[in-house]
VOBA-1610 file (N, C-alpha, C; in pm, whole numbers, padded with zeros to 5 digits, always signed):
BEGIN
Met-20379+01257+01642Met-20392+01134+01569Met-20539+01103+01541Thr-20621+01119+01644Thr-20764+01091+01627Thr-20823+01179+01518Gly-20787+01306+01514Gly-20838+01397+01413Gly-20799+01356+01273Ala-20677+01308+01257Ala-20632+01264+01125Ala-20710+01142+01079Ile-20738+01051+01170Ile-20815+00932+01135Ile-20959+00970+01103Glu-21017+01061+01181Glu-21154+01106+01156Glu-21168+01173+01020Ala-21061+01231+00968Ala-21065+01300+00840Ala-21063+01204+00721Leu-21036+01077+00747Leu-21032+00978+00639Leu-21172+00942+00593Tyr-21182+00900+00468Tyr-21307+00843+00418Tyr-21328+00709+00487Glu-21452+00662+00490Glu-21482+00536+00558Glu-21398+00421+00504Asp-21385+00411+00373Asp-21307+00303+00315Asp-21161+00310+00359Glu-21108+00429+00371Glu-20970+00446+00416Glu-20955+00402+00562Met-21056+00428+00644Met-21051+00383+00783Met-21052+00231+00790Leu-21133+00169+00706Leu-21138+00022+00705Leu-21003-00036+00664Ile-20940+00024+00566Ile-20808-00020+00522Ile-20706-00002+00635Leu-20713+00110+00705Leu-20620+00136+00814Leu-20637+00034+00926Val-20761+00000+00959Val-20785-00101+01062Val-20729-00237+01017Ala-20756-00274+00893Ala-20704-00401+00841Ala-20551-00402+00844Leu-20489-00293+00806Leu-20342-00285+00810Leu-20289-00297+00953Ala-20359-00234+01047Ala-20316-00242+01187Ala-20325-00386+01237Trp-20431-00456+01201Trp-20445-00595+01241Trp-20335-00681+01182Ile-20301-00657+01057Ile-20192-00732+00994Ile-20060-00697+01063Gly-20041-00570+01093Gly-19918-00526+01158Gly-19896-00586+01295Arg-20003-00608+01369Arg-19985-00665+01503Arg-19996-00817+01503Gly-20015-00876+01384Gly-20011-01021+01371Gly-20145-01092+01381Asp-20256-01018+01386Asp-20386-01083+01390Asp-20417-01154+01259Tyr-20366-01101+01150Tyr-20382-01159+01017Tyr-20247-01156+00948Ser-20229-01244+00851Ser-20107-01240+00771Ser-20135-01155+00648Gly-20033-01126+00573Gly-20051-01051+00448Gly-20145-01123+00353Glu-20140-01256+00356Glu-20230-01334+00271Glu-20374-01325+00319Gly-20394-01282+00443Gly-20528-01269+00499Gly-20588-01131+00479Trp-20530-01053+00387Trp-20576-00916+00365Trp-20726-00908+00340Asn-20777-00990+00250Asn-20919-00983+00215Asn-21008-01012+00336Glu-20967-01108+00415Glu-21044-01141+00536Glu-21039-01026+00636Ala-20920-00970+00658Ala-20906-00858+00752Ala-20992-00740+00708Arg-20990-00711+00580Arg-21069-00600+00526Arg-21219-00627+00542Ser-21260-00751+00519Ser-21402-00787+00534Ser-21448-00776+00679Val-21365-00823+00771Val-21400-00815+00913Val-21406-00670+00958Ala-21315-00589+00911Ala-21318-00446+00944Ala-21449-00383+00897Ala-21496-00422+00780Ala-21622-00369+00727Ala-21740-00415+00813Glu-21731-00534+00868Glu-21839-00587+00952Glu-21849-00514+01085Val-21737-00464+01136Val-21737-00396+01267Val-21728-00244+01252Arg-21769-00194+01137Arg-21754-00051+01109Arg-21831+00038+01205Gly-21924-00018+01282Gly-21998+00063+01378Gly-21912+00111+01494Glu-21795+00050+01509Glu-21704+00091+01618Glu-21649+00229+01590Asn-21605+00295+01694Asn-21541+00424+01678Asn-21395+00398+01641Phe-21369+00389+01511Phe-21236+00350+01463Phe-21124+00441+01514Pro-21140+00573+01517Pro-21029+00655+01568Pro-20990+00617+01711Asp-21087+00604+01801Asp-21055+00566+01938Asp-21000+00424+01945Tyr-21057+00337+01864Tyr-21011+00197+01862Tyr-20865+00191+01820Leu-20829+00261+01713Leu-20692+00256+01661Leu-20593+00320+01758Val-20631+00431+01816Val-20539+00499+01910Val-20517+00414+02035Gly-20619+00340+02077Gly-20607+00256+02196Gly-20557+00116+02172Met-20529+00084+02045Met-20485-00049+02009Met-20344-00078+02063Pro-20326-00196+02128Pro-20190-00230+02176Pro-20097-00264+02061
//
């Protein structure tokens, strides 16, 4: 899973993080733009490890 995420372009990783947040209820579908913006702000995180470890 980590390898597949690492193979994504940066923008695709940001989208995946935003989708994961919406999926677990951190944001609503109407909050897409905000979720995407916040993901861009925290892009320094190791997204593959973050996503795999996400509850």
